N, C-alpha and C positions, 0 to 999 in steps of 0.2 A: 781337370784329368787332361795331359796331351795323349792329344793324338799318337804316339810311339808308345805311350805306355801300356799301350794293349797289350794282352794276353787272350786274344780270341783265338778261335781252333785251327781256323785258317792258315794265321800266320805259322803253326807248327806243321802244317803241310806242308810238302815240296812245293819249290818255285816252279816246276815242271806242271803240277796240279793244278794249281792257280791259273794259271797260262792257258791251262787248255781249257779249262773252266768256263774262263772268258772267254774266249775266241767261238766256244759251244752254244755259250749264250749269244754274243751276237749275229750267228745263222739261225737262230731260232728266233728272234727280234727283228729279224729282216724278213724271217716265213710272216711272223705275224703279222706285220707291215702290209708285206704283199697282199694278205687275208683282206686287210681293212680298204684295199683300196676299190673305188667306181670302176663301172666296168668302162666310163669312156675316157678312166683316165685321173682322175684327181680323187680327193681324202676330203672327209668333212665331218670331223668327229662331233659328237654333242659337245655344245656350249651351253656350260650349267651356269646359272644366278643365283640368284636368293628369291624369298618370296615377294620381295613388290613384286616381281614380274605375273604375281600371280593377282594380288590385293589389284593392282593399279589396272591389269586388265576388268578386275567383276565389276570395279569402283567406275570405270570408262563405260561400261554394260548399264550402269546404270542411269550414268547421266546423260545417254546417250538413249534410256527408255527400248532397251532391248533387253533387259534382265531376263524375260521371256519369251523373246522371237528364235527361231534357228540361225544358226550360226548361216555366213557367206556360204559355205563348200556344202549347206544342207543336211547339217550334221543338227538332233533336236537339239532345242533348251535345256535337253538334261545334261548336254557334251557339258554345260557350266556346271551344276553340281561334280563333276572328277577334277575341277579347277579346283573348286571349291574343298574339294576330299585333298586335295595335293595341298592345298595352304594349310587345313587343320595337321596336317601330317607332318609339317614343317614346323609347330611349333616344340619350343623348348620346355623338358621337363619344370624349368621356374616359371612359365607363364608366358613366356618374351617369345619375340623372333630374332631373330641374329642375321648378321651378313656372312659368315663362314659356318662352320663345325669348328666349337672355340673360340667364338669371338662373346662378347659382351652383349647385354640386350640391345639393338636399337629400336629407341623410342620411338621414330616417325614408323619402321618398319612395322612395328607393334601396334601402332594405331588404327593403319593401312588394315593389317590381318583379324584387327577387331572388328572394325564396321563394316568390311567385307565377310564377314562371317557373319555377323548380325543381320544384315541388311539381306543373304542367302537362308536367315530362317535359324540362325542358332544363339539357345535362348541366353539371356546375358546375367541367367542364374545358375547356367551348366558349369561344372567344374573348372574347364579349359576355361572359358572367358570371364568368370573370377579370377582367378590368376593372371589372366591378360590384362585385366582393369586394374588390379594390383599393382602389377609391374608400371605401368605408365603412369598413376598416382604417387607408385614412389619417385619417378623419374620424373616428376613436375609439372604432370599432367600432358593434355593435347595440346594445351598450348603451346607447348615446344617442341614441336612438332618443326620437321624442316618446310622449306617456303615451297620444295615442290611437292609436298604433302597436304599447304595449304590450298593450293590450285583444287584438288579435289574435293577435300572436305566445304568448298566456299561455293563449290558447281551443286553439291548438293544439300544446300544453304544449312551447313553447322557452323559455320563462322561468319561474318562480314567481311565483303571485297576489303574493305579496310584494312584487314589484318594478313590479307595479300599484298606482294611488294607490285609498285606500280610498274611496268613495261609498256611505255608508250608506243605504237605503232609507228609512231614519227622519226622512230630511230633510222629507218630506212632512206631517209631523207639527210640524215646527216653529212656532213662535208667528210671526204677523204684524212683534212688534215687537223678532223675533228680526234682527241683524246682517248675518249669513247666511240668507236666503230666498228660495224657488225665484222668487218675484214679483219681487224684486229683483235676477236675473241677468235676461242677453237673451234673449230669445225663442226662440232657436236653443241656447242651453244648455239651456234648459229640456226642449228635446225629445230633445235625445244625453243629458243628464244621467240619466234617469230611467227609459232601458232601461240605460242602460252599469250606475245603481245593482244593478240588477237582474241583469245579465251577472257583476258583479263580487260580490255576494252568492251567486247561488247557482253560479257557477264553475265552467260549464261546460265540459271539455278533452276533446280527442280528441287519444291518445295519436297518435304517429305513427312510423313503422319510423325506427330513425336512419338510415338513407342519404337520406331526406325532411327533415333536420333542418337546420337553420342554427350549427352549431357552429361552421363555418367563419368568420362573419359577427363571430364575440368574441374582446374579447381581455383581459378580466377575467370570472374564474367567479363572484367576487365581485359582482362591480358589474352581470354579468348578473341574479343573482337577488335586488337586493334594489333598493328606490326609487330612485332618484337624484332627488335635489331637484334645480330647477331653479337655470340662473345666471342671475345680474343680479336674485336677489332678498335685498332686505336683509337681514341676518345676524340680529334677532331673527324676521323673520318666518318666516326657512326653520325657523332651530331650532322655533319653533310650529304650524308646521303639522309639521314633524316630528313633532311628539311628538303632534298629536294624530294623524296618519295612523295611527303606532305604536300608541295607545290602541283604533283605529278596528280595527285587525286585533289586538289584544290580544282584545276585546268579540267579534269574530265566532266565533276559538279556542272562546270558551265557548258557541256558539249564540248570538251578538246579544243584543240589548235584549231586555225580556218583548214588545215588541209587534213585534217584525220579523216574523212571518206576517201579522199585520195591513198592516205596512207594505209587503209586498210585494202584498198582494190590492191595497189602495189605490192603488199605485204603478201596478199592472197596470190598474185601471179608469181610471187618470188617460190612460193612454197608447193604452189601448182607445177612450177619449170622443174622444182627438183622431185618431183614426185613419180611414180611407178610409170614409168614409159620404155617403150623399146627404141625409139630413135627419138632425134639421132642422140642423146645420153642412155643409155639403158640401164634401169634405173629399177630396186623394187623396192620401194616403201623409201618415203622420205625420208632421207641418211642411211635408210639399210636398217635401222636400228631403233627398239622398241620404244625409245621415250618419245621422239617426234612425230612417231607413226600412231602411237595412241592421241597425242596430243591433236592431232590433222582430220580424228575424227570427231573429236570435240569440237572442231570449229568450223567442220561441216554441220551440226546441231546446230551449233549459235549462229552459221548465218541462213539457218530454216531451211537447210538442202532436206531432198527426200532421199531417204537408205536406197531408193531406187537407181539414184543417180549412178552411173556407171562410173565414175572416177573413185566416190565412194566404195562400191562394190567391190573395186580393184584393191584400193586401199585395205580392205576389209581384210580380204584373199592373204593378202600378201602378209598381213600382221598375224594372220591365225594358219601362217604357214609354220610359224616358230613352235608351235604346239606338238609336245611328244607324246599320243597316247598311248595308255598300258593298260590293260584291264579295266579298275575303277576308278583311275586318273588320270587326270593331264597336267601335265609340266609346262609353262614356256621357255625358250630360250631368249638371250637378248639381243641376237642376230646370229647370221649363217658365219663362219667360218673357215669355208673352200678355199681360199687363196693361200695363205696364212696356213692351214695344215697342208697344204699340198705343196707350196714351196719348201716349206720344212723340211716332209716328208724327203721329196725330191734334192734337198741339200745332205741329210739321211744316206740316203742310198750312193749318191758320191762320196761321200765317208766309204761304205762300204765297196766301193772302184767300180758301184756302176755307171755306164752311160747310156745315152737312148740308141746309142749303135751295139750295145752290149748285150741290151737289159730289155722287154717288152716293156716292163711295168714303167719305166725311166724314158723311154719314148712315148708312151702314153699319157705320162703328167707331162714332158716338154708340149708337145701340142697343143697340151688343154692350156698351160699356162700359155704360150706363145697366141695361142686365138684370143688371150683375155688382156693382152695388152691393151690399158686405155690410152685413148690419142681424141679425147674430150677433152676442151678448156675449160675447168671449171676453176672454182673458187680461189683453186691454189695459184692462178693468173694473174688475179688482183697485185699479190706482193712481189713479181718475179720481174725479173727486166721484161721488158716488150720486147715481143718477138720466141720468149722462149720457145723450145717446141713440145708440145706436149707428149707424154711418155707417161710411166708407170703404170703400177697395179695397185686394185682397191682389196679390202680384206673380205666380203662380202659375195655372195655370184652376180653380182650386176651394183655396181654402186661408181657409175661415171663421173660425175662430180667430186667427188671424194678418194681420187686415189691419196696414198700416204707412204710414206719415207720407208718405215718400217717393211711392210710390205713389201715395196720395192726394191730394198735391198735385199733382203730374204732370196725374190724371186730371182732379180739380176745374177746375183753372183751363183745359184741354182744351177741357171741356165747357161752361164759362162762354164761350169765346168761339168754337166752331162750333154747339151743339147750341140745339134751342127749350127752351119749356117748362117740358118735363120735366126734359131734360137738370140745366137751372139749377137743378131744384129739388134734383135731385140733388147737384150743383155745392156749392150753399148748405149741404145738411148736411155733406157730408164738410168744409165747412171749418168748422162749427161743431166738429165732431169733433175736427180739428184742433187747433184753441184751444185746446178740454178736456187735451189729450196738451201741454200747452206746461212744461217742466221750469220750475223754481224760479229756473236761471240766465238764463234766457231763451230758453234754446235748443231745437233739437227732436231729440229721437232717432230709433230708427229703429220701433221696435215698441211701446213703452210709456214712457210720463211716470214718467223716471225721475232719479235723479243718480250724480253720480262715486264710488264708494267702489272707493278706489284699491287699498284691501286684498286684495278679491276676483281681482288682478291676481298675489298671492301664493300663490293654491292652487295643490296639485302639478298637478289637472288641469285648468289653464288656462293652457295652453299653446296656444293656437290663437291666443292674442293677442285675443279676442273673450269674455270671460265676463260684462262686461258691455255696456251699453249705453248709453253715456251724451251729452250733447246734444255736434252736431257741427259745424260750421260751413257745411259744403257741403247737408246738408238741412236747416235753418234759413236758408240766401238762400235756397232753393227755394220753401220755406214762404212767406217775404215776396214773389218771385215771383207765388206765386198769388193771395198777400191781396191784391195788388196789382191783379189784376184783377177781386177782389170789392169793390173802393173803399174796399181801407182804405188807410190813409197814415203816417206819422211822428208824426201827433199820435194815434195810437192808442196804448192803452200797451204792448199785448202787441208792437206790430211797435216801439217806441222801445226794451224790454228787450232784443229780439229784434237789435236793431243793435247797440245796446252788448254782447251776447255775442259776435256777429261782430269787430266791433273790438276785443276784448279777446285772441282767437285768430290775430290775422294776424302773419307771420312778420314778426321785421325786414327783410329783404328787401321786404317790402311782399306777401309772398305767402300763401297758404292753404294746409296738408295736408289733402288729400283721403279723406275714408276711406271712400266706397264707388268712386273711382274714381281714375285715376291720372295725375298725384298733385297736385303743386302748382298744375298745369296747371287741374284740373279744381277745385281746392278751391279756387280763384281764381277760376274763370269763376261757380259757384256763390253763393260767399259775398258779391259785388260787384253781380251784375243785380238781385236781387230789393230790395234797400237803394234803390238809385237808383230801381228804379220806384216803392218807396213815398215817394219824395219826396228822399231825401238827395244832396244835391249833388254833382255832380259835380268841384264845386273842391275839396272837405274834403281836406285832408292824407292820410289814408286812403286816400281814392280816387285820387287821383294818383297814388299810393305803387304801388297796384295795376298799376294803368297803365303807370306807367315799367317796373317788374319784367316786366313782360308784354312791353315793346317791346326789355328787354336780352334777353329767350331765344329773341327770333325770329330764325331763318336767315337766314342773306344769300339766298337763295333766296324768302323769303319764308313758309316752312312753320313748324311745330311739331312736338314732340314730346319724350315726355320715357319714359324704359324705370321700372318698376319697382323697378328700382338705388337709387331715391328714397329708397326705404321703408328701404332699409340705410344708405345714405349720404347727409344731405341736402345735401353739397354738390353732388349731381347732382341736384338741383331740376331744371326745366325743362330736362332734356337728355336726348334721348335719337335712336329714328330718327324721322323724320316717320311722321304719321300722318294719315289726314284725319281722325277724330274729335277728335284731339287741337286741328288747326288749326283748326277750327271752331269747338271752347271757345272757345280765345283769341282766333277775329274777331269772335266775337259779345262777347266783354271792349274789343277796341278799337272797335268799332262804341258800347257803351254807354257808354263814357269821354271818347272823342274824338271820335266823332261818323262818320255814313258817309264825308266826307269826307277823311279820315285815311290819308296815301298807303300807311303800314305793313300796314289791314285793305286794301286795294284789294291790295296785293303778295299776302297772305295766300289774300284768293278767288280771286286770279289763278292760284296755285298750285294750289288746288284742280281750279278749271277745266280746268288744262292737263292734268292727274295721274288725272281721270276716264276713264273704262273707255271710248272708244271703239266701234263696232260689231265694229271690225274687231278690239279685246283682247279683247271679251264672247266672241269665236267660237276665240279662243287657248286651250288648258286649258294652257297652258305659261304666259300672261302674268292668266290666268284661273281657278286651278282649282279657287277654290269654286263657280264657275259663276256667278255676280254678272251679272245683266241691263248694259245699258249704262247706263251716264248713273251709278253705283256706282262704288267705289272698292278698290284690292285695300287689303288690310291685315291684315298677318299677327300683327301684335303685339296683348298685352293690355291692353287698355287701361282693365278692368274690376276694381275690387277688392272682391274676399268679405270676407278674414283679414290687414290687411297686414300682411305678410313671414310669412302662412301659404300663403296661397291666395289664386289671383287667376282672370281670368274673359277671357276672350272674346267678347264680345256682337256675333254676325254681322250685328247691322242699327248697328251704329254707324257703320261706314261709311257710312251712308247718308242716315240720317234727321238727322244732327247735319251734315253738310254743307250737304244742304236745307234746315235751319232758316238755319244764316248767309247761306245766298246771297241767303236770300228775305226775309231782315230787310233786308237793305241794297238789296235791289232796291224794297220798296217804303217806304224811309227817305227823309225828306225830304232833300235839300242841296241844296249852294249852286251846281250848276250841274250840267247832264248832258251 
């Protein structure tokens, strides 16, 4: 149904009423965002993932023998039961566990959840366990779980190490010219694969009593104990990597290469150098993200370390800081998002017309961000021109080895718009760093200057769908938006190349794939605004196609929504439950292309105003179970993306600062009439 065919109630109200409603909604959203700011100036909303955060943490505790021991912060072992309760609550009525509300059953998540619950005492004969087991068997058995699940299963003696992909620690010695090299992988893959290489090499295995095993989840004894190559990989590469894996395992059986002991030591030094430390590179955990922080503790166990080791104790505390405890449950976050949240919140304040000199909230945020500029020469420096000055911002509280382009662009344009001389100087340094990270294809990736190496995706342990970090249009579009605030236009060679890259990635429907947000609505929002701000004409055919696509997927009530199911089936692009964050993204596209007087833009903003939490809504725990302030929105959907088709995120502040941004842009825009 075309958006213009709507006969909703707001279309019969006066134009003045709708406009007043939108302005009032912007004021309420601004007040709500200010109420969520921390005293030191930053914002950090909850970052919600799926059940694997709970199940993998519990399995890790069994692997390292701490399932009955207190946590590092002194909480009793009973705290683990609260994680079990959270995991149990995430089971779906069909018996499985999924990646987000409305997803299909995820086999690997279901296997790990079943195993963790059984280890902590749930009877396999209990109804919820029977349903889970039936799901696993119906989907081909636990032998079909992904490789990152099989590391846990092998450590607990459920499968042979032959069923786990080989990752030799000798990869730390590969020369830079070699096609497969650590610095050609994504940053997050590096932090995961080095610890896993040590796990696979040292093979720490804790035998379990048969009654605690999961024999009942397997269909084939043969497939259970052998490596199953990934589906969807071309035949030649399947055979090639199967042969490589067999050769590496044969070499392992002979004791490894002559450099194995030295490679283990070097890999460990690499890990320890990037783990929790205060100087010279302030860092909270390996990569400051959940998976490598878990794997590192398994490495310590495999090396025979005692839990009292101060490095291990700190690693425990940094991981356990991700816990959110409420009543009888504990859930874990995959990491913290303070720089990301603060950069976007400050940018939204800028759209509302606030600066550090005019508003205390903006001033505190500016100061907090300026103090966190990254001046450490991290892994990124291996791929850029020698002498490139370090700068940029990371995502988490402290992660100096891994600043990223997306956060740096977000922070740099927020500081440029709101800060004084010191903030603008930091922003300029960030922009210079970003320009040094542009890829040869004209685009930008998240963490490194790199290029697309498709063969990497065929490696047996690449089934997290993100072993590399090539250019993507959403980050490239955000970079262009940042550059526009610093005076760059289409006449600059870097901008021109980036626009050509974005144009080359447009889908035939007119949209763009969203690498870091769900999905085509996010990708389109990020991809078109930057080029327009840099001077690309709104009348260019490719931009008009984008505007037409956005209008086609608008719902009759004015809202927008898209499920992560569109990653599985592109015919679902732009379709899904309505959300405040996605409606805001689409509204910003409508305004950028069609102007502030566009009727479909007004319908989208009016929907945001109508669905905003009132004072009564905010006080009602049924309508507001997350405890959001009045002026925010209710949004349970996952609209953030970690690894497409593998891991998704629910940013709890997306539903507030993006609508504020959209409403404020409209309120500040020139228009034909008010």
